[in-house]
C-alpha positions in Angstrom: 16.4 -76.2 155.0 12.3 -76.2 155.1 11.5 -73.1 153.0 8.1 -71.1 154.5 5.8 -69.2 151.7 5.3 -65.9 153.0 2.0 -64.9 152.9 0.6 -61.9 151.2 0.7 -59.3 153.7 4.0 -60.1 154.2 5.2 -59.6 150.9 3.2 -56.4 150.7 5.0 -55.5 154.2 8.4 -56.2 152.3 10.3 -53.0 152.1 13.5 -53.2 149.5 14.4 -49.4 149.9 15.9 -50.2 153.4 19.1 -51.7 152.7 19.9 -49.4 149.7 19.1 -46.1 152.8 21.3 -47.4 154.8 24.3 -48.0 152.9 23.5 -44.4 151.2 23.9 -43.3 154.7 26.8 -44.9 155.6 28.4 -44.1 152.8 27.8 -40.4 153.4 28.6 -40.8 157.1 32.6 -42.5 156.0 33.1 -39.8 153.0 32.5 -37.0 155.7 34.8 -38.1 158.2 37.4 -38.9 155.7 36.7 -35.6 155.2 36.9 -33.9 158.4 40.6 -35.6 158.7 41.8 -33.9 155.1 40.6 -30.4 156.0 42.7 -30.6 159.6 46.0 -32.1 158.5 46.0 -29.2 155.8 44.4 -26.5 158.1 47.0 -27.3 160.9 50.8 -26.4 161.6 51.8 -29.7 162.4 49.9 -32.8 162.3 50.0 -36.6 163.0 47.1 -38.9 162.1 47.7 -42.8 162.8 45.8 -45.3 161.0 45.4 -48.6 162.0 48.0 -50.8 159.9 51.3 -48.7 160.8 50.2 -46.5 158.3 51.1 -42.8 159.9 51.0 -39.7 157.4 52.7 -36.2 159.4 52.6 -33.1 158.0 54.3 -29.6 158.7 
């Protein structure tokens, strides 16, 4: 595998915070979706949640 040294301009253009920001946004979205599902489950009279892998939760 051939390695090429980056120029000074390319080194300055690298922004390491992008991956951390994207990871944080995805984590917050996953938590929000889970919170909505739990809220719907507990506030409804009857509810069924089916998840992949054969898991099923029912309420009511």
